[in-house]
LUMVEXDO-684870 format. One record per residue (C-alpha): x, z, y; residue in three letters. Coordinates in Angstrom, 3 decimals, always signed. Example, Ala and Ser with C-alpha at 12.3 -4.5 7.8 and 13.67 -1.06 7.14 Angstrom:
LUMVEXDO-684870
+12.300/+7.800/-4.500/ALA
+13.670/+7.140/-1.060/SER
//
This chain:
LUMVEXDO-684870
-0.020/-0.016/+0.040/MET
+0.994/-0.434/+3.660/ARG
+2.047/+2.427/+5.835/VAL
+3.523/+2.956/+9.332/ALA
+6.796/+4.828/+8.687/MET
+7.987/+6.861/+11.574/TYR
+11.784/+6.969/+12.234/TYR
+11.473/+7.634/+15.973/SER
+9.157/+6.815/+18.819/ASN
+10.972/+3.542/+19.257/LYS
+11.276/+2.813/+15.474/ASP
+8.025/+2.715/+13.639/VAL
+8.061/+0.298/+10.680/ARG
+5.277/-1.148/+8.563/VAL
+6.480/-0.587/+4.960/GLU
+5.026/-0.759/+1.479/ASP
+4.948/+2.350/-0.778/ILE
+3.068/+3.124/-4.011/PRO
-0.571/+3.880/-3.679/LYS
-1.088/+7.593/-4.438/PRO
-2.568/+8.680/-7.758/LYS
-4.961/+11.587/-7.657/ILE
-5.328/+14.554/-9.970/GLY
-8.394/+16.187/-11.488/THR
-9.410/+18.209/-8.353/ASP
-8.368/+15.602/-5.812/GLU
-9.746/+12.694/-3.779/LEU
-8.476/+9.317/-2.677/LEU
-9.620/+8.290/+0.841/MET
-9.408/+4.777/+2.224/ARG
-8.332/+5.456/+5.768/VAL
-10.582/+3.714/+8.260/MET
-9.187/+5.213/+11.509/ALA
-6.508/+7.636/+12.657/CYS
-5.685/+8.666/+16.220/GLY
-2.163/+8.955/+17.491/ILE
-1.889/+12.470/+18.741/CYS
+0.347/+13.643/+21.576/GLY
+2.187/+15.750/+19.122/SER
+3.065/+12.619/+17.054/ASP
+5.317/+11.371/+19.838/VAL
+7.058/+14.671/+20.510/LEU
+10.475/+13.675/+19.080/GLU
+11.926/+17.082/+19.140/TRP
+9.094/+18.186/+16.973/TYR
+8.878/+15.198/+14.689/ARG
+12.181/+13.474/+14.219/ILE
+13.791/+16.292/+12.169/LYS
+11.446/+15.340/+9.367/LYS
+11.844/+11.534/+9.709/ALA
+11.333/+9.196/+8.052/PRO
+7.737/+10.098/+7.253/ARG
+4.245/+8.813/+7.618/VAL
+2.521/+10.674/+10.438/LEU
-1.149/+10.756/+11.359/GLY
-3.442/+13.795/+11.083/HIS
-6.651/+12.750/+12.651/GLU
-7.854/+10.554/+9.842/ALA
-11.320/+9.477/+8.902/THR
-12.447/+7.129/+6.093/GLY
-14.310/+6.550/+2.899/GLU
-13.835/+8.277/-0.466/ILE
-12.865/+5.591/-3.034/VAL
-11.770/+7.852/-6.026/GLU
-12.923/+11.311/-7.149/VAL
-11.245/+13.508/-9.632/GLY
-13.197/+14.700/-12.644/ALA
-13.155/+18.302/-11.392/GLY
-14.561/+17.525/-7.928/VAL
-18.211/+18.442/-7.618/LYS
-19.207/+18.255/-4.011/ASN
-17.938/+14.817/-2.865/HIS
-18.778/+11.354/-4.111/ASN
-17.354/+7.814/-3.932/VAL
-18.684/+6.184/-0.797/GLY
-18.949/+9.286/+1.284/ASP
-17.764/+8.839/+4.923/ARG
-15.523/+11.771/+5.731/VAL
-13.094/+13.387/+8.103/PHE
-10.256/+15.265/+6.264/VAL
-8.417/+18.133/+7.821/SER
-4.628/+17.937/+7.102/HIS
-4.030/+21.661/+7.499/HIS
-6.234/+24.240/+5.772/VAL
-6.009/+28.054/+5.696/PRO
-6.200/+30.164/+2.554/CYS
-9.055/+32.306/+3.885/GLY
-7.666/+35.400/+2.288/LYS
-4.527/+36.596/+4.064/CYS
-4.446/+39.035/+6.906/LYS
-4.207/+36.283/+9.494/TYR
-7.336/+34.493/+8.159/CYS
-9.207/+37.754/+7.857/LEU
-8.339/+38.771/+11.417/SER
-9.437/+35.386/+12.898/GLY
-5.978/+33.970/+13.259/HIS
-6.335/+31.264/+10.632/GLU
-3.965/+28.917/+12.280/THR
-1.135/+31.467/+11.810/ALA
-1.786/+31.389/+7.959/CYS
+1.215/+30.328/+5.985/GLU
-0.917/+28.134/+3.742/THR
-2.225/+26.229/+6.744/LEU
+1.382/+25.469/+7.778/HIS
+2.346/+24.102/+4.385/THR
-0.770/+21.981/+3.493/THR
-1.188/+18.270/+4.293/ASN
-2.475/+15.126/+2.772/TYR
-0.391/+12.428/+1.137/ASP
+1.204/+10.577/+2.787/PRO
-0.300/+10.638/+6.298/GLY
-3.125/+9.052/+8.165/GLY
-1.224/+5.963/+9.249/PHE
-1.635/+4.383/+5.858/SER
-4.122/+2.479/+3.935/GLU
-4.965/+5.293/+1.537/PHE
-4.354/+9.057/+1.463/VAL
-4.511/+11.487/-1.488/ARG
-6.386/+14.597/-0.585/VAL
-4.947/+17.661/-2.504/PRO
-7.203/+20.199/-4.191/SER
-7.089/+22.814/-1.525/ILE
-7.954/+20.263/+1.173/ASN
-10.782/+19.056/-0.954/VAL
-12.036/+22.639/-1.166/GLU
-11.582/+23.653/+2.392/ARG
-10.961/+20.652/+4.576/GLY
-13.278/+17.649/+3.812/VAL
-16.175/+17.174/+6.314/TYR
-18.893/+14.547/+5.830/ARG
-19.336/+12.371/+8.966/LEU
-22.892/+12.305/+10.268/PRO
-24.343/+8.738/+10.316/PRO
-24.136/+8.574/+14.114/ASN
-20.385/+9.347/+14.311/ILE
-18.206/+6.235/+13.863/SER
-14.886/+6.424/+12.046/PHE
-13.183/+5.925/+15.432/GLU
-15.164/+8.719/+17.120/GLU
-14.433/+10.960/+14.163/GLY
-10.665/+10.806/+14.918/THR
-11.562/+13.133/+17.917/LEU
-13.001/+15.936/+15.637/ILE
-9.656/+17.502/+15.085/GLU
-8.498/+17.344/+18.783/PRO
-11.803/+18.733/+20.078/LEU
-11.704/+21.477/+17.486/ALA
-8.212/+22.525/+18.740/CYS
-9.662/+22.582/+22.270/VAL
-12.558/+24.772/+21.185/LEU
-10.323/+27.258/+19.632/ARG
-7.988/+27.283/+22.657/GLY
-10.795/+28.011/+25.106/GLN
-12.260/+30.621/+22.907/ARG
-8.939/+32.524/+22.836/LEU
-8.497/+31.954/+26.628/ALA
-12.039/+33.493/+27.241/GLY
-13.432/+30.549/+29.158/VAL
-16.990/+31.355/+30.025/LYS
-19.897/+30.395/+32.203/GLU
-19.155/+30.715/+35.946/GLY
-15.352/+30.546/+35.560/ASP
-13.176/+28.356/+37.694/THR
-10.775/+26.452/+35.424/VAL
-7.531/+24.636/+36.196/LEU
-6.393/+22.005/+33.658/VAL
-2.747/+20.978/+34.173/LEU
-2.340/+17.559/+32.570/GLY
-5.220/+15.024/+32.057/SER
-4.258/+13.242/+28.887/GLY
-6.590/+13.323/+25.930/VAL
-6.434/+17.058/+25.348/SER
-6.866/+17.700/+29.106/GLY
-9.918/+15.583/+29.292/LEU
-11.421/+17.318/+26.320/LEU
-10.686/+20.644/+27.945/HIS
-12.407/+19.434/+31.095/ILE
-15.519/+18.371/+29.290/GLN
-15.719/+21.520/+27.156/LEU
-15.333/+23.802/+30.225/ALA
-18.167/+21.978/+31.909/ARG
-20.235/+22.192/+28.702/LEU
-19.603/+25.940/+28.643/THR
-20.853/+26.283/+32.218/GLY
-17.600/+26.514/+34.260/ALA
-18.456/+26.736/+37.983/ALA
-15.575/+24.422/+39.025/ARG
-12.982/+22.513/+36.979/VAL
-9.815/+21.329/+38.801/ILE
-7.417/+18.860/+37.000/ALA
-3.913/+17.745/+37.704/THR
-1.686/+14.851/+36.547/ASP
+1.133/+12.678/+37.907/VAL
-0.750/+9.496/+36.786/SER
-3.391/+8.002/+39.025/GLU
-5.025/+6.390/+36.059/TYR
-5.454/+9.783/+34.415/ARG
-6.626/+11.460/+37.593/LEU
-9.383/+8.840/+37.887/VAL
-10.168/+9.548/+34.191/ALA
-10.308/+13.236/+34.904/ALA
-12.980/+12.744/+37.543/ARG
-14.926/+10.383/+35.224/ARG
-14.988/+13.038/+32.459/PHE
-16.154/+15.862/+34.675/GLY
-13.470/+17.313/+36.920/ALA
-14.823/+18.508/+40.216/ASN
-11.508/+17.992/+41.895/GLU
-8.143/+16.425/+40.976/VAL
-4.712/+17.029/+42.295/ILE
-1.399/+15.063/+42.089/ASP
+0.835/+17.313/+40.174/ALA
+3.856/+16.279/+42.223/ARG
+2.535/+18.114/+45.207/GLY
+2.048/+21.738/+46.070/ASP
-0.484/+22.465/+43.369/VAL
-1.011/+26.281/+43.993/PRO
-1.726/+25.568/+47.747/GLU
-4.053/+22.717/+46.922/LYS
-5.899/+24.799/+44.351/VAL
-6.596/+27.499/+46.882/ARG
-7.634/+24.887/+49.416/GLU
-10.251/+23.434/+46.890/LEU
-11.292/+26.880/+45.510/ASN
-12.420/+28.635/+48.707/ASP
-8.938/+30.163/+49.253/GLY
-8.760/+31.754/+45.907/LYS
-6.854/+31.259/+42.628/PRO
-8.602/+30.338/+39.411/VAL
-9.946/+32.314/+36.442/ASP
-8.454/+30.300/+33.686/ARG
-5.392/+27.969/+33.651/VAL
-5.035/+25.611/+30.641/ILE
-1.637/+23.852/+30.322/ILE
-2.005/+20.511/+28.632/CYS
+1.424/+19.025/+29.473/THR
+4.919/+19.845/+28.283/GLY
+6.412/+19.372/+31.717/ALA
+8.335/+22.539/+32.649/PRO
+6.990/+22.442/+36.249/LEU
+3.472/+23.182/+34.911/ALA
+4.484/+26.625/+33.632/SER
+5.464/+27.781/+37.167/GLY
+2.320/+26.173/+38.666/GLN
+0.198/+28.067/+36.145/ALA
+1.749/+31.372/+37.125/MET
+1.046/+30.798/+40.824/ASP
-2.578/+29.671/+40.283/CYS
-4.096/+32.333/+38.062/VAL
-6.357/+35.086/+39.468/ASP
-6.355/+38.806/+38.616/ARG
-7.908/+39.428/+35.281/GLY
-7.407/+35.701/+34.442/GLY
-5.599/+33.975/+31.610/SER
-3.040/+31.242/+31.099/ILE
-3.301/+29.151/+27.958/LEU
-0.303/+27.189/+26.711/PHE
-2.242/+24.490/+24.897/PHE
+0.839/+22.336/+25.127/ALA
+4.375/+23.702/+25.369/VAL
+7.700/+22.495/+26.868/PRO
+10.565/+21.416/+24.650/GLY
+12.658/+23.887/+22.565/PRO
+15.355/+24.137/+25.179/ASP
+13.032/+25.076/+27.997/ALA
+12.599/+28.584/+29.128/GLU
+9.424/+29.897/+30.649/VAL
+9.899/+32.566/+33.365/SER
+7.040/+35.108/+33.804/VAL
+7.022/+37.017/+37.097/LYS
+6.165/+40.129/+35.239/ILE
+6.161/+42.418/+38.260/THR
+3.625/+40.134/+40.050/ASP
+1.426/+40.349/+36.901/PHE
+2.010/+44.097/+36.330/TRP
-1.215/+45.409/+37.842/ARG
-3.276/+42.231/+37.551/ASN
-4.110/+42.241/+33.874/GLU
-3.287/+38.569/+33.380/ILE
-3.044/+37.253/+29.825/SER
-0.573/+34.609/+28.836/VAL
-1.250/+33.070/+25.342/MET
-0.851/+30.109/+23.103/THR
-3.189/+28.350/+20.690/SER
-2.299/+26.108/+17.794/TYR
-4.500/+23.897/+15.612/GLY
-8.025/+24.425/+14.427/ALA
-9.760/+26.479/+11.802/ALA
-12.649/+25.407/+9.578/PRO
-15.409/+26.889/+11.892/ASN
-13.762/+25.022/+14.867/ASP
-13.970/+21.758/+12.920/LEU
-17.594/+22.356/+11.973/GLU
-18.530/+23.088/+15.628/MET
-16.592/+20.065/+16.833/SER
-18.362/+17.794/+14.504/THR
-21.785/+19.131/+15.597/GLU
-21.004/+18.722/+19.269/ILE
-19.749/+15.210/+18.866/ILE
-22.780/+14.299/+16.667/SER
-25.171/+15.743/+19.386/GLU
-23.332/+13.700/+22.103/ARG
-22.741/+16.894/+24.137/ARG
-19.200/+15.650/+24.807/ILE
-18.239/+12.010/+25.314/ASP
-15.446/+10.882/+22.913/VAL
-16.400/+7.307/+22.604/ARG
-15.343/+6.373/+26.031/ASP
-12.012/+8.147/+25.633/MET
-10.803/+5.498/+23.091/ILE
-8.967/+2.890/+25.013/THR
-6.971/+1.174/+22.250/HIS
-7.964/+0.187/+18.713/ARG
-4.874/-1.221/+16.881/LEU
-4.173/-2.499/+13.459/SER
-1.540/-0.911/+11.206/LEU
+0.793/-3.758/+12.003/ALA
+0.405/-2.765/+15.629/GLU
+1.315/+0.931/+15.022/ALA
+4.777/+0.489/+16.704/PRO
+2.925/-0.722/+19.897/LEU
+0.652/+2.240/+19.646/GLY
+3.578/+4.684/+19.582/PHE
+5.184/+2.891/+22.476/THR
+2.005/+3.116/+24.603/ILE
+1.438/+6.838/+23.797/VAL
+5.068/+7.916/+24.151/ALA
+5.401/+6.031/+27.415/GLY
+2.265/+7.620/+28.881/SER
+1.062/+4.167/+29.862/GLN
-2.479/+3.549/+31.056/ASP
-4.203/+4.742/+27.990/CYS
-6.284/+7.511/+26.633/LEU
-6.949/+7.763/+22.921/LYS
-5.111/+5.169/+20.767/VAL
-6.634/+4.751/+17.369/VAL
-4.975/+2.955/+14.395/ILE
-7.327/+1.107/+11.996/GLU
-5.394/+0.251/+8.920/PRO
-7.836/-2.360/+7.662/TRP
-8.420/-4.004/+11.020/ARG
//
């Protein structure tokens, strides 16, 4: 079968590898669509395991079912979660499923940028979600990204009436904007260095947008009645964003590192400024089963627009172009690879 093998952002090759064989408790899915995630083009994060087939936002059709599989059938349209928690460890039982060791060691074989994937038994048990009829394969690639956003905003405590600042208006930033508005945020302000993305931020619900190259804290106060904001969500790895976040958050507020800077970057926290202000600084990673179920429901009910976020639909042969587009932050939002296109 054909796969897009990742060596680096500038070296993605379409290669042939054997089609996976499934076991008794496993599934084989024909991949119909898989989104390129921003994390797929983080070379410091990915290249240490290259060459490999990436892609973790895959949807498709079940084409083979192991004899021991009871709840799934050939022909089912599904989204498959690549990482699944055990559901039994102390992290899972305390609501921190994405810190579960099992979650960090599970995956499907080989990756979503391929014609077929083998779904291991634990993923079959805990990570296969049937697509509602009104969710296309392409729209289904946004289930996992939205689920991660749901988890992040829950941890950050975003609630009705909040003012929310989203630093970075790529795909994750736009989903955060939409979800904050859906939750009932009183005002959502978004930043980016790209005019294309600032226009998109407005289109997807931001009340105000700011060029991130300017004085963001001053502009935030200008737009927010002279006050800082309740929640800051960092959706860019740009080191400048960390300092902007610290200078924009109000007392009792929270800063969520949804994206993080590279491993060599150090984030400075003005702890004495925060000392008496009860400000929370946190991270979030991935999504748990309940997040994925809620995400599927929200997309199915059209409460958040994911369809118009898809700007590029490319074939497997065009996967190198897709990585170039996403890594270069060109005028794009969601780039989806369709292996059978």
